[in-house]
Structures are given as C-alpha cells and as structure tokens.
N, C-alpha and C positions, 0 to 999 in steps of 0.2 A: 526551274528547268523542266522541259517536257519529259514525261515519264517518271518524275519523282513526286511523291506525295508530301504534303505539308505535315510536319511533325506536331502533334498536339502538345500543349503545355503540361498535360498529365501523362504519366507513364501508361503504356498499354497494359491492360489487365490480362491476367492469365485466364484461360477459358473457365467460365463458371465463377469467376471472382470479380467484384466491382473494381473500377479504377480507383487508384489512390488519389485523393484530392490534393491540390496544391498545398493546402494548410497541413494536411497529414505529412506530406513529403517534407515540408519545411520543419515541422516539429521533430520528425525523425532525424533529419540532418542536424538540427540545432542541438538535440540531446547528445548526439554522437560527438559533436565538437565540444560541448560543455564537459562531457565526461573525459575527453582526451586532454583538454587544455585548461579546464576550470573556467569560471565565468569571466574573470578579468583577462585571461589569455585568449578567449574565444573572439574571433573577428566575424563581423557580419558578412564580410566578403567570402570567407571560407564556408560559412553556412549557406550563403546564396549559391556558391559554386557546387556544393554537395547536393543541394536541393534542385539545381538546374533552373533557378529563377534569378531575377535581377534583384539588386539591393532595394530598388524602389518597391518591388513586390513584397519584400520582407516588411518594410515599414508601413506599407498599405495594410498588411494583414495584422501587424502587432504593434506598430507605433514606436517600440523601443526594444532594446536587447533585454532589459529587465522584464518587460511584458512577455517576451518570448520565453524566458526562463520560467516565469510564473505559469505560463500555459503548459510547458513541458511538465512541470511539477504537478499541476492540477490534474493533468491527464493520467500521470502515473500513480498519483495518490489515490485516484478512484479505483485503480486496479488492486490496491492494498486492502480494500474492504473485503471481508470474508463472511458476510452475513448468510451465505448460501447454507452453511451448516446449521444456522439458527433460524432459517426460514421455514423449516418443517413445523408441523403442528406441535403443540405443547407436549412435552414428554409424558409418558404414561407410567414410567417406573424409574426407580433409582438407577437401574442398569442403563436405561436410555439416557438419563442425565449424565452419567459418567462417560458413556460412549460419545455423546455429542460434545461435551466439554473437551475431551481428549482430541477429537477430530478438529474442533475449532482451534485449539492450541497448536496442534501440529501444522495446520494451514497457516496460521499467523507467523509462526517461526520460519516456515519454509519460504513464504513470500517475502517477508521483510529481510531475511538473510541473503536474498538474491543480490548479486553485485549491482544490478541496475537500480534497485530500490535503495541500497546503501549510498549509491552515487547521488540519488535524489536528496537524501537526508544531508549529505555533506555539502551539496550545493546550497540548500536552504540555510544551513548553519553559517556557511561562509558569507552569505549575502544578508544575514538577518539584521545587521546594523543599518545597511543602506536601503534595504527593501524588506522591512519586517512583515509586510503583507504576504510575502512568499512563504515564510515560515508558518504564518497563520493558515495559509491555504493548505499546506501539507498537513498540519496538525488537525485542522477541521475535517478534511477529506479522508485522512488516514486514521490516526489514533482515536480521535473523538468519535468518529463514525463507528469504529469497531467497539469502543467502550459502550456506546449507547445501545448498539444492537445486542451486545452480551447482557447488559443490565436489563433490557426489555425481556429477553429470553429467560433470564434467571427469575424475574418477577412472575412469569408464567409458571415456571417450575415451583416457585414458592406458593403460588395460589393453589396448586394441586397437592400441597403438603409434602413435596419432595425436597424442599430446602427449608432450613430453619429460619428463625426470625432474623431480621437485619435489613438494612437498606440495600436493595439490589445494585445500586451504583457503587456502593462501597465493596460489595461482594465482587463485582466485576473488576474493580481496581486491585483488590487483593489477588485475584486470579492472575491478572496480567503482570503484576509485580513479581509474583512467585515464578510465573512462566519465564520471564526474561532475566530476573536477577540483574547482574551486571553485563550480560551478554551483548546487548545492543551497543553500549558504550565501547566495549572492547572491539567490536566489529568496526564501528565508526573510526576508531583510532588506529585500526589495522594492527592491533597487538595480538590478534589471534586469528586463526582460520575460521571459515564458516562452519557451523555445526554439521556433523554427519547426520544422516537419516536416523541412525540409532540414537544419537544424542537428542535430536528433536523429539523423537517418540518418547524418550525417557523424561525429558523436561515436561512435555504435555501431560504425561501420566502422573508425574509427581505433583504438578500444579493442580490437577483434577482431584487427586486424593487428598491433598492438603486443604483445598476449598471445601470438599465434602465433609471432611472431619471437623473443620472450623465452624461450618454452618449445617451440621447434622440436624435433621428435623427432630423435634421432641416427640418421644414415644411414651405414652402413659403406661405405667406398670399394669400388667393384667390383674 
C-alpha cells in the first residue's frame, strides 16, 4: 500500500548496533523454546513463530531440529571458555599464580552455574543417546577447552619454577576437580540452589590453595 514501507526480514537495529541476522534470531528463539519445553516438546512451528521466519527458512538454515540444538549448544559452549584470565603473560611470582588461579576458578564457577549454561548441559545430556555429537560439541568447546588452557598456563608457571614437578594436564584436572566437587551434578539435578558469590570465591580460593600445596615447587635448603 502507498505510504507503507516493506518490513525487512531482519529486525531493525538500535542506533549504533548491528542488525541481528536471521540465523542469530532463530538460534535465540530456538534456545528459548528448548529451555521452556525441552527438546522433545519443542516444535519448529513455535521456533519459527518466535523468530518471525517460516519453517522453510528454519530447515534451509539448519536442516533438522537436532542440528538447531547442536548450533545452540555450540554457540553457548564457546561462551563458557574463560581463557581471558590465562591469556596474560606467564606469572612472575607465586602471588601472581595464586591470584590468577583464584580469578580463573571464580570465573568458571560463575559462568557454568548460570541458569542458561545449566540448561545447555541438561539438553546435551537428554539428547546424548540420540545425538551424541551434541554432547561431544559441548564437552569439546567447554570443559576440554578450559582444561587445555589451564594446563598450558600451568606449564608456563612450572617453567618459571613457580609450580612443582608434575604433568600440567593432571594439575589442571586436580584443580577443576577440587573446584567443583559435586556441585555441578547437584545443580544439574536441581537438588540445590546456585552458589552465592561468597561460596564461589571460597571454592576458588580453596582449590587454589590445595593445588599450590600439592604442587609446591621444591626449594633447596640454604
């Protein structure tokens, strides 16, 4: 009709912000539906309606509902990586080692304890029999990536004589095991509330102190 403008398939961007792509809009809508209804209860019609696209568009982008779930999980798993704390130059002192480990542990606990991240884990577990690649995607982009980044950083600290002898990969596994304990399982099973900021800080500090004690560098007697 005269006087009316055609509406774009993408939402209008706010001033100074890029437009949201159709793919991003679909993934956001899909995750909202998966979170609300679970994978089996989620319908492509509801996802398409939320994303303001056709079902044909959904399948053109992803091919299947499982592929859509895998994309949602891959995108969010990438956000779980916390190498930022470990990207700084190699530590120069024992105090710097302790501070970085504590900051890293705090970040990991805070991110993974977030409701959206727990939803990602539950979805991956629920579909692990029918689509094991979804669980592998989550593990590879989340846990494995964090473990590898921590092991690499610990190797640098070890090379400077700030950590004792041992396999850095094993050190990283020890740190993460002490950090989490049974917390993640309890959160996934919804048998406890998310940890408070105080508990997160306490866990990160305790894991750091335990690791430093376990792998204290050898100091020759004067």
